[in-house]
Structures are given as C-alpha cells and as structure tokens.
C-alpha positions in Angstrom: 167.7 153.3 100.6 164.0 153.1 99.8 162.8 155.2 96.9 159.1 155.0 98.0 158.6 154.7 101.8 155.1 153.9 102.8 153.0 157.0 103.7 151.9 157.5 107.3 148.5 156.5 108.5 147.2 159.9 109.0 145.1 161.5 106.3 146.1 165.1 106.1 143.1 167.3 105.2 143.0 171.1 104.9 140.6 173.2 106.9 140.2 170.9 109.9 142.8 172.4 112.3 140.7 175.2 113.6 137.7 173.0 114.4 139.9 170.5 116.2 141.6 173.1 118.3 138.3 174.6 119.2 136.9 171.2 120.2 139.9 170.2 122.2 140.8 173.3 124.2 140.6 171.8 127.7 143.1 172.3 130.5 146.7 171.3 130.0 150.3 171.3 131.4 153.1 173.8 130.8 150.9 176.4 129.2 149.3 174.0 126.6 145.7 172.8 126.3 145.0 169.3 125.2 142.3 167.5 123.3 139.8 165.9 125.6 138.0 162.6 125.1 140.4 160.1 126.6 143.9 159.0 125.7 145.5 158.8 122.3 145.0 160.9 119.2 141.5 161.8 118.3 140.4 161.3 114.7 140.1 165.0 114.3 143.7 165.7 115.5 145.0 162.9 113.3 143.4 164.6 110.2 144.9 168.1 110.6 147.8 169.8 108.8 149.2 171.1 112.1 153.0 171.4 112.0 153.4 170.4 115.6 151.8 167.8 117.8 152.4 167.9 121.6 151.9 164.6 123.4 151.2 164.3 127.2 153.1 161.4 128.4 151.1 161.0 131.5 147.6 160.9 129.7 148.1 160.2 126.1 146.3 163.4 125.2 147.7 165.3 122.1 147.4 168.9 121.1 147.8 170.0 117.5 149.6 173.4 117.3 150.6 175.7 114.4 153.8 176.6 116.3 155.7 175.9 119.6 157.3 179.2 120.3 158.8 178.2 123.7 160.4 174.9 122.7 163.9 176.0 123.5 163.1 177.2 127.1 159.9 175.4 128.4 161.1 172.6 130.8 157.7 170.8 130.3 158.8 169.8 126.9 161.7 167.9 128.5 159.6 166.2 131.1 155.8 165.4 130.8 155.3 166.7 127.2 156.9 165.3 124.1 156.9 167.6 121.0 156.7 166.2 117.5 157.3 168.0 114.2 155.5 167.1 111.1 157.9 166.6 108.2 155.8 167.4 105.1 155.3 164.9 102.4 157.6 165.2 99.4 160.8 164.1 97.7 164.1 164.4 99.7 167.6 163.9 98.5 169.5 161.4 100.7 173.2 160.6 100.8 176.0 163.0 99.8 177.5 164.1 96.5 181.0 162.8 95.5 183.8 165.1 96.3 182.0 166.8 99.3 183.7 166.9 102.7 184.1 163.6 104.5 181.9 161.6 102.1 182.1 157.8 102.4 181.4 155.0 99.9 178.1 154.0 101.4 176.6 157.5 101.0 175.5 157.5 97.4 172.9 160.1 96.6 169.3 159.3 95.7 165.8 160.6 96.1 163.4 159.3 98.8 159.6 160.0 98.0 157.6 159.9 101.2 154.2 160.8 102.5 155.2 162.7 105.5 155.9 161.7 109.1 156.2 163.1 112.6 159.4 163.1 114.5 160.4 164.4 118.0 161.8 168.0 117.9 164.2 167.1 120.7 166.2 164.1 121.8 164.4 162.1 124.4 165.4 163.3 127.8 166.1 161.3 131.0 163.0 162.5 132.6 160.9 161.4 129.6 162.7 158.0 129.4 161.9 157.5 133.1 158.2 158.2 132.4 158.2 155.6 129.5 160.5 153.0 130.9 160.8 153.6 134.6 164.6 152.9 134.7 167.9 154.9 134.2 170.2 153.0 131.8 172.7 155.9 131.9 173.6 155.0 135.4 175.7 152.0 134.4 178.7 152.0 136.7 180.9 151.0 133.9 180.6 154.5 132.3 181.7 156.3 135.5 181.7 160.1 135.0 180.5 159.9 131.3 176.8 160.2 132.0 176.8 163.9 132.9 175.5 163.9 136.4 171.9 164.0 137.6 170.4 166.5 135.2 167.1 165.2 133.9 167.2 167.5 130.9 170.2 165.7 129.4 169.5 163.2 126.6 168.5 159.7 127.8 171.4 157.3 126.9 172.6 153.8 127.5 169.8 151.7 126.0 170.2 149.3 123.1 168.1 149.6 119.9 166.1 146.6 120.9 165.4 148.0 124.3 164.6 151.4 123.0 162.2 149.9 120.4 160.4 147.7 122.9 160.0 150.6 125.4 158.5 152.9 122.8 156.1 150.2 121.4 154.8 149.4 125.0 154.4 153.1 125.9 152.6 153.8 122.6 150.3 150.9 123.2 149.5 152.3 126.7 149.0 155.8 125.4 146.9 154.8 122.5 149.3 156.0 119.7 152.2 154.3 117.8 155.7 155.3 119.1 158.9 153.9 117.4 162.5 154.5 116.4 162.8 156.3 113.1 163.6 154.5 109.9 167.1 155.5 108.6 165.5 157.4 105.7 163.1 159.2 108.1 166.0 160.3 110.4 168.1 161.7 107.5 165.2 163.5 105.8 164.4 165.2 109.1 168.1 166.0 109.9 168.7 167.4 106.5 165.5 169.6 106.6 165.6 170.2 102.8 169.3 170.8 102.6 171.7 168.9 100.2 175.0 169.9 101.8 177.3 167.7 104.0 175.7 169.5 107.0 172.3 171.1 107.5 174.0 174.5 107.2 176.2 173.7 104.1 179.6 172.0 103.5 181.7 173.7 106.1 182.8 171.1 108.7 185.1 173.4 110.6 184.2 173.4 114.4 183.6 177.2 114.3 180.9 176.8 111.6 179.3 173.9 113.5 179.4 175.4 117.0 176.0 177.0 116.9 174.2 173.9 115.7 176.2 170.8 116.7 177.9 169.8 120.0 181.0 167.9 118.9 184.5 167.3 120.3 183.2 168.5 123.8 183.3 166.9 127.2 179.9 165.4 127.5 176.3 165.9 126.2 174.4 169.2 126.7 170.9 169.7 127.7 168.5 168.9 124.8 167.7 171.9 122.7 170.6 174.0 123.9 171.9 174.8 120.4 170.2 176.3 117.3 167.6 174.1 115.4 167.7 173.1 111.8 165.3 174.6 109.2 162.5 172.3 110.5 162.9 173.4 114.0 164.7 170.1 115.1 167.4 170.5 117.7 170.6 168.4 118.3 170.4 166.4 115.0 174.2 166.8 114.6 176.4 166.0 117.6 175.3 165.8 121.3 174.4 162.0 121.2 174.2 159.5 118.5 170.5 158.7 117.8 169.2 155.1 117.3 167.3 154.1 114.2 164.9 151.2 113.7 167.5 149.1 111.8 169.8 149.0 114.9 172.0 151.8 113.4 172.7 155.1 114.8 173.0 158.5 113.2 174.2 162.1 113.8 177.4 161.7 115.7 178.0 162.7 119.4 179.8 165.1 121.7 182.7 162.7 121.6 183.1 163.0 117.7 184.4 165.6 115.2 181.8 167.2 112.9 182.8 164.8 110.0 181.0 162.0 111.9 178.0 164.3 112.6 176.9 164.6 109.0 173.3 163.5 108.2 174.6 161.0 105.5 177.0 159.3 107.9 175.8 156.1 109.7 177.2 153.6 112.2 176.1 150.5 113.8 175.4 149.7 117.5 175.3 146.1 118.4 171.8 145.0 119.2 172.6 144.1 122.8 174.7 147.1 123.6 174.1 150.6 124.9 176.6 153.5 125.4 176.7 156.8 127.2 176.9 158.8 124.0 173.9 157.1 122.2 170.3 158.1 122.7 167.1 158.4 120.6 164.5 160.7 118.9 161.1 158.9 118.5 158.6 159.1 115.6 154.9 158.7 116.1 151.8 157.7 114.2 148.2 157.9 115.3 
C-alpha cells in the first residue's frame, strides 16, 4: 500500500467558496444551481474547500456545495447529477489489526498520507451509466434474474474494470474533467471514513449490526443510497455491490456475501475481461 499517494491537482484555498457560489448561481436541475461559463470545472470551483461537488452529466457544469441535504431522496442524484464528496487531506490507517474479526493475511495495517480527493457519494446508477456509456451491461442474458429488473436507480453492474475505466476516461474528456476508478487506497480511506475497526461502525460483523449500513446476504442489490451513510456521508460502501478499483480489483462485498467479505480492508480480484451482476463502481474525479 502506498505511504505517500500523490496529492490531487486542485489547490484547496480558504475563503473562495462564497465568491465562487455567488459567481456561478445560474439555473440548474433537481433544485441545484450550476456554475456558468461552459463545461468542466471552473478554476474558481476547483480552488474551493467545498465538501461536496455536484456534476451535471449532461453539460459538465459543476456546483460546489457545503452540504447536500437531500442526497438520500432526490432522484436527480441518481440520474443526471453525480455527487462527489471531498475526502480531506490527512493520514489514514489502512488494513486491519491482527486478532480482529475475519482479518486476512494481506491486510497488514499501515498509514497512508494523502492530499485529499473527491469520490462519488453513491454507487453509479444504471441511469448514470447509460448517460456515460450508452449501453446496459447488466442485461446480459447469462445472468437471468440476477440484474434486479428495470429499475434505473439500482447500481450499474456487469462491466469489467477495463471497460469501466475506458468509459469514465472518455466521459471525463467530453465533460472537461477527470473521471476514473478509485485507487485501492482511495477506496479504503473513503469507506473507513476515519474509523479503524473491521467495519465503519466498529468490529461487530453480526448481520443485525450491519443491517442499517450494509446490504449483505440478501436477494439482490438495493437502490443506491437506501441504507445509512458512513461518517463521510458515503452510502453503500459495504455490501450492495462490489466496487471496482483502478488496479482491476474490487472492494466492499455485495448483497450475495456475508458481512465478513464487506469489510473495508478486504479485497478481491475481478478478471480484466469479466463483468458480474454483483459488481459495480464508484468514480473519483479531478478538475
């Protein structure tokens, strides 16, 4: 695991958020106003300390926000808008301590010093994948019945890591920003949200303890954001669907797994050319 991941390209500066929001309060979608001046992040938005960034997948416009109060209920955030959460710069403890529940040999603990990054607050939905890629890989006939019907608010699944990376890169170039799969350390830092236990809520892996935060051992994925978020406001980091990382791996477990596999420190691999009905993604972005 890297001890000093490279910092993001944005220069976080205090005092600029109010000026940016005043300058970019044009019309928007789903109750949000977006920065004007063409697609992509403006230099002003990129320089703020806003905890949240809301990307319009149709135009590339981005709004910096101090909070997103309706994240759990607003359908726009599962369709045209993609919400990112800033993970503040700092030192995070990765891996899991010896003797803690379900720990495996490749989960040695160690610090990761990072410069901060932005990661999607929700797993990418089917509606959002269609906007980015124009297809529906979860409809593969070989998975009959496992895809969860026609609900566009379910997580997008069925793509390989290579396909997901290529779609995000192309969409980011079109919108004027950088979109990518998270690095493994980024995913774990975000999922842990400052915690050092086996799970974001502690070391209790019993289904009853996990039920409010993680969808595991169920009969299919739930709509994204259906359960409680972690301390950073990120939903579905444990269970629901495995989430692809930039190294071709996957993290977080799925609805088909017990809580022991949904731990932030646990990792698994997905073959580069494969996709699966219980594997999706959560993008990161940079201006």
